[in-house]
ZABALUM-403324 format. One line per field, with one value per residue (C-alpha): x, y, z negated; residue in three letters; residue number from 1. Coordinates in steps of 0.05 Angstrom, whole numbers, plus 5000, padded with zeros to 4 digits. Example, Ala and Ser with C-alpha at 12.3 -4.5 7.8 and 13.67 -1.06 7.14 Angstrom:
% residues 2
c1: [5246:5273]
c2: [4910:4979]
c3: [4844:4857]
rest: [ALA:SER]
nr: [1:2]
This chain:
% residues 531
c1: [5115:5051:5017:5075:5066:4999:5025:5084:5038:4989:5049:5082:5001:5002:5067:5075:5035:5081:5143:5124:5101:5169:5210:5178:5220:5191:5222:5245:5203:5224:5178:5133:5164:5226:5201:5155:5216:5247:5186:5179:5211:5169:5107:5127:5140:5070:5028:5067:5092:5151:5192:5222:5168:5106:5152:5162:5089:5070:5122:5094:5020:5040:5079:5068:5113:5174:5154:5147:5220:5246:5217:5247:5314:5312:5296:5356:5397:5373:5386:5460:5461:5426:5476:5520:5465:5433:5509:5517:5448:5468:5528:5485:5435:5492:5524:5451:5446:5519:5505:5436:5476:5531:5479:5447:5506:5565:5603:5586:5586:5594:5527:5486:5525:5489:5432:5389:5363:5440:5454:5394:5410:5487:5464:5420:5478:5525:5528:5546:5488:5437:5417:5410:5360:5326:5324:5279:5228:5238:5224:5163:5136:5147:5108:5053:5045:5060:5078:5140:5150:5161:5212:5252:5244:5277:5327:5356:5364:5408:5486:5520:5588:5612:5604:5624:5690:5694:5699:5752:5799:5791:5809:5868:5893:5890:5935:6007:6045:6008:6010:6081:6094:6053:6084:6159:6131:6111:6171:6212:6177:6170:6248:6253:6222:6260:6197:6165:6093:6086:6123:6084:6025:6044:6061:5996:5948:5984:6015:5956:5900:5936:5956:5873:5881:5916:5896:5826:5797:5775:5849:5871:5826:5838:5915:5914:5866:5899:5965:5941:5913:5983:6023:5975:5914:5945:5986:5921:5910:5858:5785:5785:5854:5822:5756:5797:5842:5783:5749:5813:5826:5756:5760:5833:5808:5750:5789:5853:5829:5817:5877:5857:5785:5777:5790:5743:5663:5636:5685:5671:5600:5607:5678:5654:5586:5627:5685:5735:5807:5863:5901:5847:5832:5902:5901:5828:5817:5885:5928:5872:5867:5939:5939:5886:5906:5969:5940:5890:5939:5986:5935:5910:5991:6004:5939:5960:6036:6043:5991:6039:6101:6071:6056:6130:6147:6101:6118:6191:6258:6274:6336:6380:6377:6338:6281:6213:6196:6163:6222:6197:6229:6184:6205:6215:6168:6197:6195:6153:6093:6093:6093:6042:5994:6005:5988:5923:5911:5927:5878:5817:5832:5843:5772:5735:5675:5672:5654:5663:5731:5757:5712:5744:5815:5802:5783:5855:5880:5857:5887:5957:5950:5937:6003:6040:6001:6070:6081:6010:5966:5890:5845:5788:5726:5677:5697:5694:5634:5603:5623:5596:5532:5530:5542:5491:5437:5456:5453:5391:5361:5393:5364:5300:5319:5332:5258:5270:5351:5338:5295:5337:5409:5373:5348:5411:5462:5540:5556:5487:5501:5570:5544:5476:5519:5566:5513:5467:5531:5533:5456:5472:5525:5572:5568:5499:5495:5538:5502:5444:5479:5498:5427:5410:5418:5446:5483:5540:5612:5614:5556:5584:5658:5609:5572:5629:5675:5613:5606:5682:5683:5632:5651:5685:5623:5591:5608:5556:5582:5635:5633:5711:5684:5649:5715:5749:5697:5694:5779:5781:5716:5739:5792:5721:5691:5614:5623:5638:5593:5565:5565:5635:5659:5621:5657:5728:5717:5691:5750:5788:5720:5714:5796:5781:5716:5763:5813:5756:5716:5771:5836:5841:5824:5807:5805:5739:5694:5745:5748:5668:5655:5621:5661:5643:5670:5738:5794:5829:5899:5905:5977:5974:6008:6076:6072]
c2: [0861:0821:0885:0897:0824:0845:0914:0888:0834:0887:0926:0874:0850:0929:0929:0865:0877:0944:0903:0847:0897:0927:0872:0846:0859:0929:0986:1041:1103:1174:1205:1253:1308:1303:1314:1371:1405:1401:1428:1486:1540:1522:1519:1587:1621:1590:1619:1683:1676:1725:1740:1702:1698:1687:1627:1595:1606:1569:1513:1502:1498:1452:1406:1409:1352:1395:1449:1391:1364:1431:1440:1374:1393:1468:1418:1378:1442:1468:1401:1407:1474:1430:1374:1406:1410:1341:1316:1345:1318:1249:1255:1279:1221:1168:1197:1194:1122:1109:1143:1099:1029:1054:1062:0996:0950:0993:0983:0984:0927:0926:0898:0944:1010:1015:1072:1061:1134:1161:1119:1145:1222:1211:1183:1242:1286:1256:1307:1258:1224:1280:1281:1206:1210:1266:1221:1173:1227:1250:1186:1175:1238:1213:1148:1192:1229:1179:1102:1060:1060:1132:1123:1072:1106:1166:1135:1097:1170:1197:1196:1163:1164:1224:1192:1126:1164:1197:1140:1106:1164:1180:1107:1104:1177:1160:1098:1109:1099:1153:1199:1190:1209:1268:1291:1277:1324:1384:1366:1401:1466:1458:1458:1529:1553:1492:1447:1491:1489:1556:1529:1459:1500:1542:1490:1451:1506:1536:1470:1418:1449:1468:1394:1381:1401:1331:1285:1312:1355:1302:1267:1337:1346:1274:1292:1364:1343:1282:1326:1385:1338:1310:1375:1426:1397:1353:1421:1443:1511:1557:1546:1610:1596:1516:1548:1599:1542:1493:1551:1572:1496:1488:1553:1537:1467:1495:1539:1501:1446:1499:1492:1435:1420:1353:1352:1408:1378:1444:1447:1381:1391:1446:1431:1394:1425:1495:1469:1488:1460:1455:1516:1550:1541:1549:1617:1650:1613:1579:1642:1674:1614:1608:1683:1683:1615:1653:1717:1690:1644:1703:1742:1692:1670:1741:1739:1684:1686:1690:1630:1591:1613:1586:1528:1519:1515:1465:1421:1417:1417:1353:1376:1410:1477:1507:1528:1482:1440:1373:1332:1265:1199:1141:1070:1067:1040:1003:1045:0993:0997:1074:1070:1019:1051:1116:1074:1056:1130:1147:1092:1119:1189:1167:1125:1168:1175:1095:1061:0992:1007:1043:1000:0941:0974:0988:0912:0898:0944:0921:0851:0884:0922:0853:0824:0889:0901:0910:0974:0998:1025:0992:1017:1051:1056:1088:1152:1146:1110:1160:1218:1175:1171:1246:1261:1205:1238:1307:1284:1254:1319:1363:1338:1358:1439:1458:1477:1542:1546:1551:1621:1654:1627:1655:1728:1751:1796:1786:1818:1794:1722:1713:1732:1695:1633:1642:1655:1598:1548:1547:1509:1467:1432:1483:1430:1429:1509:1500:1441:1478:1539:1494:1474:1546:1565:1624:1642:1694:1687:1733:1700:1634:1658:1692:1634:1584:1632:1647:1569:1557:1618:1596:1532:1536:1571:1502:1431:1422:1474:1435:1356:1347:1390:1326:1291:1349:1353:1276:1280:1335:1339:1309:1368:1406:1376:1358:1376:1432:1488:1508:1588:1587:1550:1602:1655:1623:1622:1690:1727:1677:1668:1749:1744:1702:1734:1801:1763:1727:1787:1847:1818:1843:1787:1803:1726:1711:1722:1676:1618:1616:1626:1569:1501:1514:1586:1580:1588:1519:1524:1480:1460:1463:1406:1420:1419]
c3: [3360:3370:3405:3451:3483:3512:3524:3572:3597:3624:3650:3685:3717:3741:3768:3797:3866:3876:3867:3910:3963:3960:3952:4025:4084:4117:4144:4094:4114:4110:4047:4080:4034:4065:4134:4121:4087:4151:4187:4131:4178:4242:4204:4168:4247:4267:4210:4203:4131:4120:4059:4001:3959:4014:4035:3968:3951:4026:4011:3941:3956:4020:3984:3899:3886:3913:3856:3804:3831:3817:3753:3727:3761:3714:3645:3667:3671:3600:3574:3589:3550:3488:3493:3441:3383:3395:3389:3327:3306:3321:3278:3220:3230:3238:3173:3137:3160:3134:3060:3056:3070:3025:2969:2981:2992:2968:3033:3106:3146:3224:3237:3187:3208:3275:3272:3338:3325:3321:3386:3423:3406:3423:3496:3504:3486:3534:3588:3640:3627:3630:3702:3709:3646:3685:3752:3711:3704:3772:3796:3751:3779:3848:3836:3806:3865:3922:3910:3901:3981:3980:3916:3948:4014:3985:3947:4008:4045:3984:4004:3940:3977:3934:3866:3889:3914:3849:3812:3850:3852:3778:3763:3812:3789:3711:3724:3690:3746:3788:3731:3718:3795:3781:3720:3749:3813:3768:3716:3775:3759:3691:3684:3702:3636:3603:3592:3548:3536:3572:3633:3629:3628:3687:3727:3715:3718:3791:3828:3800:3835:3892:3905:3915:3986:3996:3943:3942:3884:3843:3845:3826:3767:3738:3747:3716:3662:3635:3633:3599:3547:3538:3548:3524:3486:3439:3405:3383:3417:3388:3415:3452:3488:3496:3532:3575:3600:3615:3657:3695:3710:3736:3776:3803:3820:3862:3906:3901:3956:4019:4043:4086:4120:4088:4005:3978:3983:4013:4058:4082:4079:4147:4171:4226:4246:4237:4272:4217:4227:4171:4204:4201:4122:4105:4142:4125:4060:4030:4031:3984:3948:3934:3911:3867:3832:3814:3791:3745:3720:3705:3680:3625:3607:3592:3547:3513:3516:3437:3427:3474:3438:3372:3405:3428:3350:3333:3393:3365:3399:3435:3479:3429:3455:3398:3434:3423:3496:3516:3540:3529:3548:3575:3600:3672:3723:3784:3843:3883:3836:3838:3915:3915:3874:3917:3971:3952:3930:4006:4032:3985:4004:4084:4075:4032:4077:4080:4013:4045:4048:3985:3943:3976:3969:3892:3881:3908:3874:3808:3827:3838:3767:3735:3765:3741:3678:3636:3677:3670:3619:3603:3660:3626:3674:3623:3638:3720:3715:3672:3721:3779:3736:3731:3802:3829:3789:3814:3889:3869:3844:3893:3958:3934:3923:3994:3997:3956:3968:4043:4048:3993:4034:4110:4079:4046:4079:4073:4004:3974:4012:3977:3906:3913:3942:3868:3825:3856:3858:3779:3779:3833:3869:3914:3972:3964:3980:4040:4065:4075:4100:4152:4174:4189:4267:4290:4227:4242:4233:4170:4141:4146:4114:4057:4038:4045:4000:3947:3937:3920:3881:3836:3833:3758:3716:3701:3698:3758:3804:3834:3840:3803:3737:3702:3714:3674:3621:3609:3603:3559:3520:3462:3451:3438:3372:3387:3471:3511:3505:3577:3551:3534:3587:3627:3592:3599:3676:3687:3697:3740:3782:3787:3810:3864:3882:3901:3940:3980:4006:4000:4026:4098:4155:4227:4252:4220:4285:4321:4268:4260:4335:4360:4383:4461:4455:4418:4464:4468:4490:4560:4589:4665:4697:4730:4806]
rest: [MET:LYS:ALA:PHE:VAL:PRO:LEU:LEU:ALA:VAL:LEU:PHE:THR:LEU:LEU:LEU:PRO:GLU:ALA:ALA:HIS:ALA:ALA:ALA:PRO:HIS:GLU:VAL:LYS:THR:PRO:GLU:PHE:VAL:THR:ARG:MET:ASP:ALA:PHE:PRO:GLN:GLN:GLU:THR:ALA:ALA:GLY:VAL:ASP:GLY:ILE:GLY:ALA:LYS:LEU:ALA:PHE:ARG:ALA:LYS:GLU:GLN:PRO:PHE:LEU:LEU:VAL:ALA:THR:ILE:ILE:PHE:VAL:LEU:ALA:ILE:VAL:HIS:THR:PHE:ALA:ALA:VAL:PRO:ILE:THR:LYS:LEU:SER:HIS:LYS:VAL:GLN:HIS:GLU:HIS:ASP:GLU:ARG:ILE:ARG:GLN:LEU:HIS:GLY:GLN:ILE:ARG:ALA:ASP:GLU:ARG:VAL:SER:PHE:LYS:ALA:THR:MET:LEU:HIS:PHE:LEU:GLY:GLU:VAL:GLU:ALA:ILE:PHE:GLY:ILE:TRP:VAL:VAL:VAL:LEU:LEU:GLY:ALA:MET:LEU:TRP:PHE:TYR:ASP:LEU:ASP:THR:VAL:THR:GLY:TYR:LEU:SER:GLY:VAL:ASN:PHE:THR:GLU:PRO:LEU:PHE:VAL:VAL:ILE:ILE:MET:ALA:LEU:ALA:SER:THR:ARG:PRO:VAL:LEU:ARG:PHE:ALA:GLU:THR:CYS:LEU:ARG:PHE:PHE:ALA:ARG:PHE:GLY:LYS:GLU:SER:PRO:ALA:ALA:TRP:TRP:LEU:SER:ILE:MET:ILE:ILE:GLY:PRO:ILE:LEU:GLY:SER:PHE:ILE:THR:GLU:PRO:GLY:ALA:MET:THR:ILE:ALA:ALA:MET:LEU:LEU:ALA:LYS:LYS:PHE:TYR:LYS:LEU:LYS:PRO:SER:LEU:ARG:PHE:ALA:TYR:ALA:THR:LEU:GLY:LEU:LEU:PHE:VAL:ASN:VAL:SER:VAL:GLY:GLY:VAL:LEU:THR:ASN:PHE:ALA:ALA:PRO:PRO:VAL:LEU:MET:VAL:ALA:ALA:LYS:TRP:GLY:LEU:THR:THR:PRO:GLU:MET:PHE:LEU:HIS:TYR:GLY:ASP:LYS:ALA:ILE:VAL:SER:ILE:MET:LEU:ALA:SER:ALA:LEU:TYR:PHE:ALA:ILE:PHE:ARG:LYS:GLU:LEU:ALA:GLU:MET:ALA:VAL:ARG:ALA:GLY:ASP:HIS:ASP:GLY:ASP:GLY:LYS:GLY:ASP:LEU:VAL:GLU:LYS:ASP:ARG:PRO:ILE:PRO:ILE:PHE:VAL:THR:LEU:THR:HIS:LEU:ALA:PHE:MET:ALA:TRP:THR:VAL:ALA:PHE:ALA:HIS:TYR:PRO:PRO:LEU:PHE:ILE:GLY:GLY:PHE:LEU:PHE:PHE:LEU:ALA:PHE:SER:GLN:GLY:THR:ALA:HIS:HIS:GLN:THR:SER:ILE:ASN:LEU:ARG:GLY:PRO:ILE:LEU:VAL:GLY:PHE:PHE:LEU:GLY:GLY:LEU:VAL:VAL:HIS:GLY:GLY:LEU:GLN:GLY:TRP:TRP:LEU:GLY:PRO:ILE:ILE:THR:SER:LEU:THR:GLU:TRP:PRO:LEU:PHE:LEU:GLY:ALA:THR:ILE:LEU:THR:SER:PHE:ASN:ASP:ASN:ALA:ALA:ILE:THR:PHE:LEU:ALA:SER:GLN:VAL:GLU:GLY:LEU:GLY:PRO:GLN:LEU:LYS:TYR:ALA:VAL:LEU:ALA:GLY:ALA:VAL:THR:GLY:GLY:GLY:LEU:THR:VAL:ILE:ALA:ASN:ALA:PRO:ASN:PRO:ALA:GLY:GLN:ALA:LEU:LEU:GLY:ARG:PHE:PHE:GLY:ASP:GLY:VAL:SER:PRO:MET:LYS:LEU:ALA:ALA:GLY:ALA:LEU:ILE:PRO:THR:ALA:ILE:VAL:ALA:ALA:CYS:MET:MET:PHE:PHE:PRO:ASP:ARG:GLY:ILE:ASP:GLU:MET:PHE:ALA:GLU:PRO:PRO:THR:LYS:GLU:VAL:ALA:VAL:GLU:THR:PRO:ALA:PRO]
nr: [1:2:3:4:5:6:7:8:9:10:11:12:13:14:15:16:17:18:19:20:21:22:23:24:25:26:27:28:29:30:31:32:33:34:35:36:37:38:39:40:41:42:43:44:45:46:47:48:49:50:51:52:53:54:55:56:57:58:59:60:61:62:63:64:65:66:67:68:69:70:71:72:73:74:75:76:77:78:79:80:81:82:83:84:85:86:87:88:89:90:91:92:93:94:95:96:97:98:99:100:101:102:103:104:105:106:107:108:109:110:111:112:113:114:115:116:117:118:119:120:121:122:123:124:125:126:127:128:129:130:131:132:133:134:135:136:137:138:139:140:141:142:143:144:145:146:147:148:149:150:151:152:153:154:155:156:157:158:159:160:161:162:163:164:165:166:167:168:169:170:171:172:173:174:175:176:177:178:179:180:181:182:183:184:185:186:187:188:189:190:191:192:193:194:195:196:197:198:199:200:201:202:203:204:205:206:207:208:209:210:211:212:213:214:215:216:217:218:219:220:221:222:223:224:225:226:227:228:229:230:231:232:233:234:235:236:237:238:239:240:241:242:243:244:245:246:247:248:249:250:251:252:253:254:255:256:257:258:259:260:261:262:263:264:265:266:267:268:269:270:271:272:273:274:275:276:277:278:279:280:281:282:283:284:285:286:287:288:289:290:291:292:293:294:295:296:297:298:299:300:301:302:303:304:305:306:307:308:309:310:311:312:313:314:315:316:317:318:319:320:321:322:323:324:325:326:327:328:329:330:331:332:333:334:335:336:337:338:339:340:341:342:343:344:345:346:347:348:349:350:351:352:353:354:355:356:357:358:359:360:361:362:363:364:365:366:367:368:369:370:371:372:373:374:375:376:377:378:379:380:381:382:383:384:385:386:387:388:389:390:391:392:393:394:395:396:397:398:399:400:401:402:403:404:405:406:407:408:409:410:411:412:413:414:415:416:417:418:419:420:421:422:423:424:425:426:427:428:429:430:431:432:433:434:435:436:437:438:439:440:441:442:443:444:445:446:447:448:449:450:451:452:453:454:455:456:457:458:459:460:461:462:463:464:465:466:467:468:469:470:471:472:473:474:475:476:477:478:479:480:481:482:483:484:485:486:487:488:489:490:491:492:493:494:495:496:497:498:499:500:501:502:503:504:505:506:507:508:509:510:511:512:513:514:515:516:517:518:519:520:521:522:523:524:525:526:527:528:529:530:531]
């Protein structure tokens, strides 16, 4: 401890001038590597650099920090695959710590149970914390290459609106009145199957994701995941069925938000730039999304129908018809409480791009929930905040990946671009894929269709592929022992992803050229004034 104090004093002395300089009022400048990324295409044209390999080598030589940032990002992705083993190790270390304390004292006191090593390992094994952890490494590298002004300048330019929105919408969607309202809506469909586990499973997997086109994908993911926890996972399905359901949920939510032009993050990134309207999204993406959701859900239902029947036996008969069901009775919620919650949800969705408005609305909501606490369950913000931390870390890393994603996207034709977008989405948020595509001038209609279709198609393969996925994993992770295995999740999502890909690319669609025509050339119906 005595040796630590001088070390701390030295570090404080070294960092104080930089901190004082950063705290002084001055204009935040865009970091050099950001402006250079924007100028790469012009520099490559002037230098005659052609080909993906040559462009990547040129860019890495011009800005070595970007290569380091990508290496750090890859290490963060690798870390997500090691999360489950690290969590298992933390449990082992904690158990050994408990045994040592028990041998010394005969029992474990609360103040002695904490193991710092086990706690740190558990933190390193939290999937939602991984990208935030590696942001520290990234910022350290940035400070090494540049200075503190560059670090603050880069972070000031990162848009954290989506992580903030997901925190708020998750907290709202997980409240008892909203969840009860969604459950009542889905019960209408489940009653066609007498509210059996199979009927509830189909209703949640089909209707829940499609709701994402209206309440946004993070809202739909939260509601669907919580209902699955209540109606499906509590019946202890096999591990194979559990992963198949989670993979199917991620894929269905990823494509379920494309019926409108505002609910899915990858669509939102290009809607204004490419002039996409809700009717166009429904006619050219939404219809295929609905068909693919129904086909994939029906296929998994057929595969696991025997297990669903066994789960019905475990569920028990609650309505006296001799068949297993999930009929439940709960104390009623006053209609004004439910309507007020829905109004707060609508406010948050309507102002999803204005953090002061939706955060301010959430503060009013917290006051209302306190006044109606007897109709609420406790609002647990740990999950939403962890998911927001995950997404915040992801956007910090993702903003530095355009230097290598751009040349790959711009060099591909229709089918390779679709497959490339699907695969790249697995390793980078799908909204980043479409955003980079929107920055490419002269991209043809078929290529625009392909990259957007690929981005939503691959949104269920990994937890980082689509912004709502961390919310689903956070809510359902407790049903997977030490954590969700990335490989098993990808395996569960593979067949639904293939079905979505087939629907997106093989369904005949003759209106794509008109849909993606430049806004000035789109035909606009103009009414002629009556003489």
